[in-house]
FIDOPA-445820 format. One record per residue (C-alpha): residue number from 1; residue in three letters; x, y, z. Coordinates in pm, 1 decimal, padded with zeros to 6 digits. Layout:
// residues N
NODE    nr   rest       east      north         up
NODE   NUM    Ala          X          Y          Z
...
***
This chain:
// residues 439
NODE    nr   rest       east      north         up
NODE     1    Unk    00000.0    00000.0    00000.0
NODE     2    Unk    00113.1    00352.9   -00062.9
NODE     3    Unk    00128.7    00468.2    00300.9
NODE     4    Unk    00224.4    00131.4    00453.2
NODE     5    Unk    00527.1    00174.2    00683.9
NODE     6    Unk    00735.2   -00118.1    00804.6
NODE     7    Unk    00606.4   -00225.2    01148.2
NODE     8    Unk    00677.3   -00581.1    01271.4
NODE     9    Unk    00446.6   -00589.6    01578.9
NODE    10    Unk    00099.6   -00632.6    01427.1
NODE    11    Unk   -00076.5   -00693.0    01759.7
NODE    12    Unk    00088.3   -00386.2    01905.7
NODE    13    Unk   -00036.1   -00169.7    01615.1
NODE    14    Unk   -00385.6   -00317.3    01639.4
NODE    15    Unk   -00404.1   -00225.3    02009.6
NODE    16    Unk   -00300.2    00131.5    01926.7
NODE    17    Unk   -00556.8    00151.7    01645.0
NODE    18    Unk   -00842.9    00035.5    01869.5
NODE    19    Unk   -00740.4    00280.7    02138.7
NODE    20    Unk   -00735.5    00568.5    01888.3
NODE    21    Unk   -01084.8    00473.7    01770.5
NODE    22    Unk   -01212.6    00488.5    02129.1
NODE    23    Unk   -01041.4    00824.9    02184.3
NODE    24    Unk   -01171.7    00974.1    01858.1
NODE    25    Unk   -01398.9    01239.9    02006.0
NODE    26    Unk   -01137.0    01385.0    02239.0
NODE    27    Unk   -00840.3    01375.9    01999.7
NODE    28    Unk   -01020.0    01489.5    01682.5
NODE    29    Unk   -01196.8    01774.8    01862.0
NODE    30    Unk   -00866.0    01911.4    01987.0
NODE    31    Unk   -00713.3    01860.5    01643.2
NODE    32    Unk   -00986.0    02051.9    01455.8
NODE    33    Unk   -00974.2    02327.8    01717.5
NODE    34    Unk   -00600.1    02365.0    01656.2
NODE    35    Unk   -00666.5    02393.5    01282.2
NODE    36    Unk   -00915.9    02673.8    01344.0
NODE    37    Unk   -00665.4    02852.3    01563.9
NODE    38    Unk   -00399.6    02828.5    01290.9
NODE    39    Unk   -00653.0    02957.6    01033.1
NODE    40    Unk   -00587.8    02655.3    00814.2
NODE    41    Unk   -00946.2    02542.2    00850.5
NODE    42    Unk   -01224.2    02801.2    00898.2
NODE    43    Unk   -01553.6    02658.8    01020.5
NODE    44    Unk   -01772.5    02957.0    00941.7
NODE    45    Unk   -01664.7    03013.3    00579.8
NODE    46    Unk   -01950.6    03001.4    00329.6
NODE    47    Unk   -01862.3    02667.6    00171.2
NODE    48    Unk   -01557.6    02509.8    00338.5
NODE    49    Unk   -01366.6    02283.5    00102.7
NODE    50    Unk   -01232.7    02067.4    00386.8
NODE    51    Unk   -01531.0    01986.1    00606.4
NODE    52    Unk   -01542.3    01841.0    00955.7
NODE    53    Unk   -01648.7    01510.1    00799.2
NODE    54    Unk   -01329.4    01505.9    00590.9
NODE    55    Unk   -01118.1    01552.1    00902.4
NODE    56    Unk   -01311.2    01283.6    01089.7
NODE    57    Unk   -01278.2    01043.7    00798.2
NODE    58    Unk   -00901.2    01097.8    00787.6
NODE    59    Unk   -00876.6    01023.4    01160.9
NODE    60    Unk   -01087.1    00704.4    01139.0
NODE    61    Unk   -00898.6    00575.4    00834.5
NODE    62    Unk   -00568.7    00624.9    01018.5
NODE    63    Unk   -00694.9    00436.7    01323.8
NODE    64    Unk   -00836.4    00165.3    01098.4
NODE    65    Unk   -00503.5    00127.3    00916.4
NODE    66    Unk   -00326.8    00064.3    01247.2
NODE    67    Unk   -00598.6   -00170.2    01368.7
NODE    68    Unk   -00642.3   -00385.3    01055.0
NODE    69    Unk   -00311.7   -00341.3    00871.5
NODE    70    Unk   -00499.4   -00233.3    00555.6
NODE    71    Unk   -00408.2    00111.9    00428.4
NODE    72    Unk   -00620.2    00164.2    00115.3
NODE    73    Unk   -00879.6    00367.7    00307.1
NODE    74    Unk   -00605.7    00588.9    00452.7
NODE    75    Unk   -00463.8    00646.1    00103.4
NODE    76    Unk   -00809.1    00745.2   -00019.2
NODE    77    Unk   -00866.2    00982.8    00274.3
NODE    78    Unk   -00531.7    01156.2    00222.5
NODE    79    Unk   -00593.4    01182.0   -00153.7
NODE    80    Unk   -00944.9    01321.6   -00102.5
NODE    81    Unk   -00836.8    01578.9    00155.4
NODE    82    Unk   -00538.7    01685.8   -00055.5
NODE    83    Unk   -00751.9    01716.6   -00368.3
NODE    84    Unk   -01015.2    01926.0   -00188.0
NODE    85    Unk   -00748.4    02150.3   -00037.7
NODE    86    Unk   -00573.7    02192.8   -00373.3
NODE    87    Unk   -00901.3    02286.7   -00543.8
NODE    88    Unk   -00966.0    02545.5   -00269.1
NODE    89    Unk   -00618.7    02693.5   -00317.7
NODE    90    Unk   -00442.7    02567.8   -00005.5
NODE    91    Unk   -00063.4    02555.4   -00045.2
NODE    92    Unk    00109.8    02225.1    00024.1
NODE    93    Unk    00254.9    02350.7    00353.8
NODE    94    Unk   -00095.0    02414.0    00493.0
NODE    95    Unk   -00211.3    02067.7    00391.6
NODE    96    Unk    00095.0    01905.2    00546.2
NODE    97    Unk    00022.6    02107.9    00858.1
NODE    98    Unk   -00311.9    01925.7    00891.4
NODE    99    Unk   -00136.5    01589.1    00920.6
NODE   100    Unk    00135.6    01737.9    01138.4
NODE   101    Unk   -00123.7    01878.8    01382.3
NODE   102    Unk   -00299.9    01540.8    01400.6
NODE   103    Unk    00030.1    01371.0    01476.1
NODE   104    Unk    00097.8    01616.1    01760.5
NODE   105    Unk   -00246.7    01561.1    01913.7
NODE   106    Unk   -00204.0    01181.8    01901.5
NODE   107    Unk    00144.7    01210.2    02053.2
NODE   108    Unk    00013.5    01419.3    02342.1
NODE   109    Unk   -00278.4    01182.4    02406.5
NODE   110    Unk   -00055.0    00870.5    02398.4
NODE   111    Unk    00205.8    01031.2    02623.7
NODE   112    Unk   -00063.5    01122.0    02879.9
NODE   113    Unk   -00242.9    00784.3    02871.9
NODE   114    Unk    00042.3    00529.6    02880.6
NODE   115    Unk    00358.2    00460.7    03070.2
NODE   116    Unk    00684.1    00592.0    02934.3
NODE   117    Unk    00790.3    00257.0    02782.3
NODE   118    Unk    00450.0    00189.5    02624.2
NODE   119    Unk    00421.0    00546.2    02497.3
NODE   120    Unk    00766.5    00528.7    02337.2
NODE   121    Unk    00675.9    00207.7    02156.9
NODE   122    Unk    00348.6    00352.2    02030.2
NODE   123    Unk    00513.2    00678.3    01929.4
NODE   124    Unk    00758.9    00489.3    01706.6
NODE   125    Unk    00470.6    00328.5    01519.2
NODE   126    Unk    00293.0    00662.4    01491.8
NODE   127    Unk    00605.4    00836.5    01362.9
NODE   128    Unk    00667.0    00570.6    01096.8
NODE   129    Unk    00306.6    00592.6    00977.3
NODE   130    Unk    00304.7    00971.3    00954.7
NODE   131    Unk    00638.5    00989.2    00773.8
NODE   132    Unk    00498.9    00778.7    00490.9
NODE   133    Unk    00171.2    00973.0    00506.8
NODE   134    Unk    00359.1    01304.2    00462.8
NODE   135    Unk    00548.1    01162.8    00163.3
NODE   136    Unk    00230.7    01030.4    00004.2
NODE   137    Unk    00043.7    01359.5    00053.3
NODE   138    Unk    00328.4    01557.8   -00099.6
NODE   139    Unk    00332.1    01324.9   -00401.8
NODE   140    Unk   -00045.5    01351.4   -00446.9
NODE   141    Unk   -00029.0    01731.4   -00426.2
NODE   142    Unk    00260.1    01744.9   -00674.2
NODE   143    Unk    00070.7    01527.3   -00921.5
NODE   144    Unk   -00237.4    01749.0   -00888.2
NODE   145    Unk   -00028.6    02063.7   -00938.4
NODE   146    Unk    00147.7    01914.0   -01241.0
NODE   147    Unk   -00185.1    01807.3   -01390.3
NODE   148    Unk   -00327.8    02154.6   -01337.5
NODE   149    Unk   -00018.6    02318.8   -01486.9
NODE   150    Unk   -00028.8    02081.6   -01782.8
NODE   151    Unk   -00393.3    02171.8   -01841.2
NODE   152    Unk   -00315.4    02543.4   -01823.4
NODE   153    Unk   -00027.4    02502.8   -02067.6
NODE   154    Unk   -00249.4    02307.0   -02304.7
NODE   155    Unk   -00519.5    02573.4   -02289.9
NODE   156    Unk   -00262.4    02849.6   -02337.9
NODE   157    Unk   -00116.3    02667.7   -02639.4
NODE   158    Unk   -00463.2    02622.5   -02786.9
NODE   159    Unk   -00536.7    02993.0   -02737.9
NODE   160    Unk   -00207.5    03088.5   -02902.0
NODE   161    Unk   -00273.9    02851.2   -03192.0
NODE   162    Unk   -00620.6    03000.8   -03235.3
NODE   163    Unk   -00478.2    03353.3   -03226.6
NODE   164    Unk   -00210.5    03256.7   -03479.5
NODE   165    Unk   -00471.9    03101.4   -03708.9
NODE   166    Unk   -00692.1    03409.6   -03675.2
NODE   167    Unk   -00395.4    03634.9   -03752.3
NODE   168    Unk   -00300.5    03424.9   -04053.9
NODE   169    Unk   -00656.9    03432.1   -04186.0
NODE   170    Unk   -00671.5    03808.7   -04141.4
NODE   171    Unk   -00337.8    03855.9   -04319.3
NODE   172    Unk   -00449.4    03630.4   -04603.6
NODE   173    Unk   -00786.1    03804.2   -04649.9
NODE   174    Unk   -00642.8    04154.7   -04613.6
NODE   175    Unk   -00356.4    04081.2   -04854.1
NODE   176    Unk   -00584.3    03944.1   -05125.8
NODE   177    Unk   -00829.4    04233.1   -05082.2
NODE   178    Unk   -00544.0    04483.3   -05118.1
NODE   179    Unk   -00358.2    04319.2   -05403.7
NODE   180    Unk   -00607.5    04388.8   -05684.6
NODE   181    Unk   -00646.9    04765.6   -05625.8
NODE   182    Unk   -00275.1    04802.1   -05560.1
NODE   183    Unk   -00191.9    04628.5   -05886.8
NODE   184    Unk   -00420.6    04872.3   -06067.7
NODE   185    Unk   -00265.5    05171.6   -05890.2
NODE   186    Unk    00084.8    05056.7   -05975.1
NODE   187    Unk   -00008.3    04982.3   -06335.6
NODE   188    Unk   -00173.3    05316.6   -06393.3
NODE   189    Unk    00102.6    05509.4   -06213.9
NODE   190    Unk    00368.6    05337.4   -06426.0
NODE   191    Unk    00164.4    05414.0   -06737.9
NODE   192    Unk    00131.3    05780.3   -06641.5
NODE   193    Unk    00502.9    05797.0   -06569.3
NODE   194    Unk    00582.4    05659.6   -06914.0
NODE   195    Unk    00329.4    05873.3   -07098.6
NODE   196    Unk    00368.9    06200.8   -06913.3
NODE   197    Unk    00715.2    06174.2   -06764.0
NODE   198    Unk    00894.0    06336.7   -07054.1
NODE   199    Unk    00664.0    06639.5   -07079.8
NODE   200    Unk    00563.3    06681.9   -06715.4
NODE   201    Unk    00707.1    06945.3   -06485.4
NODE   202    Unk    00963.8    06843.1   -06225.3
NODE   203    Unk    00700.5    06859.8   -05954.3
NODE   204    Unk    00454.2    06636.3   -06142.3
NODE   205    Unk    00733.9    06397.4   -06243.5
NODE   206    Unk    00848.6    06359.8   -05883.3
NODE   207    Unk    00489.6    06303.4   -05771.7
NODE   208    Unk    00443.0    06030.9   -06033.9
NODE   209    Unk    00772.5    05868.8   -05931.8
NODE   210    Unk    00669.3    05874.6   -05566.3
NODE   211    Unk    00327.5    05727.5   -05649.1
NODE   212    Unk    00480.2    05448.7   -05856.4
NODE   213    Unk    00749.5    05366.6   -05598.7
NODE   214    Unk    00501.8    05373.0   -05309.4
NODE   215    Unk    00256.4    05145.4   -05489.7
NODE   216    Unk    00535.6    04904.7   -05581.5
NODE   217    Unk    00663.7    04892.3   -05223.4
NODE   218    Unk    00315.4    04835.7   -05082.3
NODE   219    Unk    00247.3    04565.2   -05340.0
NODE   220    Unk    00572.0    04389.7   -05243.2
NODE   221    Unk    00457.8    04392.4   -04879.3
NODE   222    Unk    00119.4    04249.2   -04979.0
NODE   223    Unk    00292.8    03977.8   -05181.6
NODE   224    Unk    00503.5    03893.8   -04875.6
NODE   225    Unk    00186.4    03865.8   -04667.9
NODE   226    Unk    00031.6    03630.9   -04921.3
NODE   227    Unk    00348.9    03422.5   -04937.3
NODE   228    Unk    00356.5    03391.1   -04557.0
NODE   229    Unk   -00007.8    03278.8   -04557.5
NODE   230    Unk    00067.1    03016.9   -04823.1
NODE   231    Unk    00370.5    02893.6   -04630.1
NODE   232    Unk    00172.5    02872.0   -04304.8
NODE   233    Unk   -00101.5    02679.3   -04482.7
NODE   234    Unk    00158.1    02452.6   -04647.1
NODE   235    Unk    00016.7    02541.9   -04988.2
NODE   236    Unk    00306.1    02727.1   -05149.1
NODE   237    Unk    00339.7    02587.0   -05499.7
NODE   238    Unk    00653.2    02620.8   -05708.4
NODE   239    Unk    00664.5    02677.9   -06083.2
NODE   240    Unk    00965.0    02463.7   -06177.8
NODE   241    Unk    01161.7    02579.9   -06480.6
NODE   242    Unk    01520.2    02551.9   -06595.5
NODE   243    Unk    01700.8    02844.8   -06436.1
NODE   244    Unk    02046.3    02991.5   -06458.1
NODE   245    Unk    02136.5    03088.2   -06102.6
NODE   246    Unk    02420.7    03326.6   -06203.6
NODE   247    Unk    02178.6    03502.0   -06438.9
NODE   248    Unk    01923.5    03553.1   -06158.8
NODE   249    Unk    02198.8    03689.8   -05931.6
NODE   250    Unk    02298.2    03937.2   -06202.4
NODE   251    Unk    01938.5    04052.4   -06256.9
NODE   252    Unk    01894.0    04113.2   -05883.5
NODE   253    Unk    02216.9    04314.0   -05867.0
NODE   254    Unk    02122.9    04522.2   -06171.5
NODE   255    Unk    01781.0    04602.4   -06023.4
NODE   256    Unk    01938.1    04695.5   -05688.9
NODE   257    Unk    02206.0    04917.2   -05842.3
NODE   258    Unk    01931.9    05119.9   -06010.7
NODE   259    Unk    01803.8    05215.7   -05662.3
NODE   260    Unk    02138.0    05274.5   -05493.0
NODE   261    Unk    02208.0    05628.0   -05604.4
NODE   262    Unk    02221.7    05753.4   -05244.1
NODE   263    Unk    02443.2    05470.2   -05117.8
NODE   264    Unk    02817.1    05403.9   -05161.0
NODE   265    Unk    02864.0    05026.7   -05148.9
NODE   266    Unk    03087.8    04778.7   -05328.6
NODE   267    Unk    02963.2    04450.8   -05470.5
NODE   268    Unk    03191.5    04156.4   -05537.3
NODE   269    Unk    03077.6    03850.3   -05729.0
NODE   270    Unk    03332.1    03573.4   -05701.5
NODE   271    Unk    03417.9    03339.7   -05987.0
NODE   272    Unk    03124.4    03110.4   -06061.2
NODE   273    Unk    03155.7    02730.3   -06060.6
NODE   274    Unk    03224.7    02629.2   -06423.9
NODE   275    Unk    03030.1    02301.3   -06390.0
NODE   276    Unk    02711.4    02462.9   -06255.3
NODE   277    Unk    02456.8    02419.8   -06532.3
NODE   278    Unk    02096.9    02536.2   -06544.2
NODE   279    Unk    01877.5    02334.5   -06309.7
NODE   280    Unk    01509.2    02314.5   -06219.1
NODE   281    Unk    01373.0    02566.0   -05968.2
NODE   282    Unk    01114.2    02843.4   -05948.5
NODE   283    Unk    01287.8    03149.5   -06103.5
NODE   284    Unk    01043.1    03404.1   -05964.2
NODE   285    Unk    01074.2    03266.3   -05610.9
NODE   286    Unk    01455.1    03247.2   -05636.1
NODE   287    Unk    01461.3    03609.5   -05749.4
NODE   288    Unk    01246.1    03693.5   -05445.4
NODE   289    Unk    01490.0    03512.6   -05213.9
NODE   290    Unk    01805.1    03672.1   -05355.1
NODE   291    Unk    01647.6    04016.5   -05381.6
NODE   292    Unk    01553.5    04014.2   -05014.9
NODE   293    Unk    01879.4    03866.0   -04885.6
NODE   294    Unk    02100.5    04104.4   -05083.1
NODE   295    Unk    01873.7    04400.9   -05004.8
NODE   296    Unk    01901.7    04309.6   -04636.8
NODE   297    Unk    02281.5    04311.5   -04667.7
NODE   298    Unk    02258.6    04656.5   -04828.8
NODE   299    Unk    02026.8    04779.9   -04553.4
NODE   300    Unk    02258.8    04682.9   -04268.4
NODE   301    Unk    02593.4    04771.2   -04427.9
NODE   302    Unk    02706.5    05134.4   -04388.0
NODE   303    Unk    02845.4    05330.5   -04679.4
NODE   304    Unk    03191.6    05219.6   -04780.3
NODE   305    Unk    03113.7    04856.5   -04700.3
NODE   306    Unk    03139.4    04553.4   -04924.0
NODE   307    Unk    02887.4    04282.8   -05011.0
NODE   308    Unk    03035.4    03963.4   -05150.2
NODE   309    Unk    02827.4    03707.3   -05339.2
NODE   310    Unk    02962.6    03363.6   -05420.4
NODE   311    Unk    02828.8    03032.0   -05548.9
NODE   312    Unk    02974.2    02694.6   -05452.1
NODE   313    Unk    02874.6    02361.6   -05602.8
NODE   314    Unk    02897.6    02104.8   -05324.1
NODE   315    Unk    03000.9    01744.3   -05362.1
NODE   316    Unk    02744.0    01474.4   -05286.0
NODE   317    Unk    02711.5    01095.0   -05299.5
NODE   318    Unk    02609.4    00947.4   -05633.1
NODE   319    Unk    02262.6    00854.6   -05507.1
NODE   320    Unk    02183.3    01205.1   -05373.5
NODE   321    Unk    02118.1    01544.4   -05529.0
NODE   322    Unk    02405.1    01788.1   -05539.9
NODE   323    Unk    02357.9    02118.9   -05366.7
NODE   324    Unk    02465.0    02467.8   -05460.5
NODE   325    Unk    02552.3    02711.2   -05183.9
NODE   326    Unk    02469.4    03077.4   -05234.1
NODE   327    Unk    02672.5    03282.9   -04990.9
NODE   328    Unk    02602.1    03653.1   -04927.7
NODE   329    Unk    02857.0    03808.8   -04689.9
NODE   330    Unk    02853.1    04172.5   -04586.0
NODE   331    Unk    03073.4    04400.1   -04376.2
NODE   332    Unk    02776.6    04545.9   -04190.0
NODE   333    Unk    02672.1    04593.2   -03831.3
NODE   334    Unk    02598.9    04223.4   -03772.4
NODE   335    Unk    02329.9    04050.9   -03566.7
NODE   336    Unk    02325.0    04012.0   -03189.0
NODE   337    Unk    02350.2    03655.3   -03058.6
NODE   338    Unk    02014.5    03681.2   -02880.4
NODE   339    Unk    01843.1    03782.6   -03206.0
NODE   340    Unk    01973.7    03497.5   -03422.7
NODE   341    Unk    01730.9    03229.0   -03291.2
NODE   342    Unk    01431.5    03455.4   -03371.8
NODE   343    Unk    01552.7    03597.6   -03701.3
NODE   344    Unk    01309.3    03388.6   -03909.4
NODE   345    Unk    01000.5    03463.7   -03699.3
NODE   346    Unk    00715.8    03648.5   -03868.9
NODE   347    Unk    00712.3    04023.3   -03801.1
NODE   348    Unk    01029.0    04001.7   -03591.7
NODE   349    Unk    01237.2    04311.9   -03644.9
NODE   350    Unk    01483.1    04514.3   -03437.1
NODE   351    Unk    01453.1    04816.3   -03666.9
NODE   352    Unk    01336.1    05140.8   -03512.4
NODE   353    Unk    00967.1    05181.2   -03599.8
NODE   354    Unk    01036.8    05542.8   -03697.7
NODE   355    Unk    01244.6    05415.2   -03990.9
NODE   356    Unk    00965.7    05205.6   -04145.5
NODE   357    Unk    00878.5    05480.5   -04390.6
NODE   358    Unk    01232.0    05489.8   -04527.6
NODE   359    Unk    01365.4    05323.1   -04840.4
NODE   360    Unk    01433.6    04949.3   -04827.1
NODE   361    Unk    01797.5    05015.2   -04924.4
NODE   362    Unk    01852.4    05304.1   -04684.8
NODE   363    Unk    02099.0    05224.1   -04405.9
NODE   364    Unk    01903.0    05058.6   -04121.3
NODE   365    Unk    01583.4    05126.0   -04313.2
NODE   366    Unk    01252.7    04973.3   -04206.9
NODE   367    Unk    01067.0    04668.7   -04330.8
NODE   368    Unk    00763.3    04454.4   -04261.3
NODE   369    Unk    00951.8    04185.0   -04070.2
NODE   370    Unk    00820.6    03921.6   -04310.5
NODE   371    Unk    01111.6    03894.6   -04552.2
NODE   372    Unk    01329.1    03632.8   -04384.4
NODE   373    Unk    01022.8    03427.1   -04293.4
NODE   374    Unk    00926.0    03423.5   -04661.2
NODE   375    Unk    01284.7    03347.4   -04767.2
NODE   376    Unk    01304.5    03050.7   -04531.1
NODE   377    Unk    00970.2    02915.6   -04654.9
NODE   378    Unk    01069.6    02943.2   -05021.3
NODE   379    Unk    01411.6    02784.2   -04966.1
NODE   380    Unk    01261.5    02495.0   -04770.9
NODE   381    Unk    00989.4    02454.9   -05034.3
NODE   382    Unk    01272.0    02386.0   -05281.3
NODE   383    Unk    01410.7    02126.4   -05040.4
NODE   384    Unk    01690.4    02355.0   -04928.2
NODE   385    Unk    01816.6    02516.6   -04611.4
NODE   386    Unk    01918.5    02865.2   -04502.3
NODE   387    Unk    02174.0    02947.7   -04232.4
NODE   388    Unk    02257.5    03295.2   -04101.0
NODE   389    Unk    02586.6    03351.2   -03920.2
NODE   390    Unk    02716.8    03659.0   -03742.1
NODE   391    Unk    02979.9    03715.1   -03470.1
NODE   392    Unk    02750.8    03971.6   -03307.5
NODE   393    Unk    02618.4    04324.8   -03339.0
NODE   394    Unk    02857.0    04619.6   -03333.1
NODE   395    Unk    02801.9    04943.3   -03524.2
NODE   396    Unk    03165.3    05047.1   -03476.7
NODE   397    Unk    03364.4    04728.3   -03539.0
NODE   398    Unk    03122.3    04607.6   -03809.7
NODE   399    Unk    03154.2    04228.3   -03767.5
NODE   400    Unk    02926.2    04159.2   -04063.2
NODE   401    Unk    02675.9    03885.4   -04143.1
NODE   402    Unk    02691.0    03583.8   -04373.2
NODE   403    Unk    02379.6    03425.9   -04521.3
NODE   404    Unk    02424.4    03074.3   -04660.3
NODE   405    Unk    02150.4    02929.2   -04879.8
NODE   406    Unk    02167.0    02565.7   -04990.7
NODE   407    Unk    01953.5    02456.2   -05286.4
NODE   408    Unk    01929.2    02111.9   -05448.1
NODE   409    Unk    02058.4    02105.8   -05805.4
NODE   410    Unk    01803.6    01905.5   -06002.3
NODE   411    Unk    01878.5    01857.8   -06370.4
NODE   412    Unk    01554.0    01666.0   -06425.7
NODE   413    Unk    01206.6    01809.3   -06378.4
NODE   414    Unk    01084.9    01688.3   -06037.2
NODE   415    Unk    00803.5    01435.1   -06049.0
NODE   416    Unk    00460.4    01507.2   -05899.2
NODE   417    Unk    00539.8    01287.9   -05599.5
NODE   418    Unk    00861.6    01483.8   -05546.2
NODE   419    Unk    00711.0    01829.6   -05589.5
NODE   420    Unk    00536.4    01829.9   -05254.9
NODE   421    Unk    00339.2    02143.5   -05179.8
NODE   422    Unk    00612.3    02253.0   -04945.0
NODE   423    Unk    00880.1    02042.6   -05105.2
NODE   424    Unk    00985.8    01900.2   -04769.0
NODE   425    Unk    00861.7    01541.0   -04761.7
NODE   426    Unk    01077.5    01427.4   -05049.9
NODE   427    Unk    01391.9    01610.7   -04948.0
NODE   428    Unk    01416.7    01577.8   -04572.2
NODE   429    Unk    01653.8    01282.7   -04604.4
NODE   430    Unk    01878.4    01480.8   -04835.2
NODE   431    Unk    01946.5    01759.4   -04589.5
NODE   432    Unk    02226.3    01709.3   -04342.5
NODE   433    Unk    02467.8    01946.8   -04171.4
NODE   434    Unk    02755.2    01732.5   -04295.2
NODE   435    Unk    02647.1    01777.0   -04655.2
NODE   436    Unk    02630.2    02153.2   -04603.2
NODE   437    Unk    02969.3    02166.3   -04436.5
NODE   438    Unk    02824.4    02271.8   -04099.8
NODE   439    Unk    02803.2    02110.6   -03760.3
***
């Protein structure tokens, strides 16, 4: 039994148990009175959780355990009292005090009623019983507390999941509602800029440029929101085509240089692997990935800094896809160690909110906080992996940041069973830190 202590003299225990049963009224009355005095048990409260009957039942089950040697009823009484006290909000110390007070009352009654030798013998049995009773009550209380905490954690997780789903649905609906009018605004503003730009005054030309740039930036944010919703719903689909990765890198750099008039930065593109041929991937999504990663390097590298882009074709076993590593290294302000684990979280950004109206290539300019989350989703949808490394954040020493993107090089069009909606099921076995040269 749970509370069964080791006691060899059964007849001796039985005598003590019968005596306690006879003395119930006197001992239990003094015990309950001591509880009232200690304010552990309040008789006149509206609906006491631990009633007089519960105390009496605990006393009788203890006497019965000594008398009969069967302890199941005592276990049940301790469990019931502990559960009632826990539900009422009693701390464990108060509940242990109930047993401790009963032990003291029994000790006093035994000491007064028996000779010194008899009392000492009985007190040993009582002490052994209560030691196991204390241990059992503490275990019951701990299990109840753990169960309650587990339930609270489960409910909190469910609430967070519901909030996240609600947020994702809102983002998805809002993004789709905004995309159509924004596309029209951008289209018409670009058309006006082309048609009227040459003959318009400087003021009108600047207004048209601002309208076109603002619409394009807002549309990019909406597209990021839609991409995040698709990634969360595991429904991002890739349009596989043969792509030339060096060509996409060059297009991204050309587009960025057109918007870098106010910045003084140096770009280095290292020699490309001669055996890297065109392979199957989604060109639009790869452009999106490289555009964001390189733009991020621009954003966090002060003027005079260097951004180095290199491609490395990695070796692989004959029965596995080869991977290409795209490495973007900057000489910027770096990323703090405490920020690296959260860098891919949606909406996570350390940028000053006051800078969110600035250009995306302005030093420490603002952003939506969605870019790296989208980049990670697209890379993983291809069956790849992205790693961001930085020694830390320092705006004086400029430790820099390195982004490493690993993509599978597939020279054959992936089959339908390989092109999973997120591209993960078929490629999880291919990804390993060893293959990427990391630990």
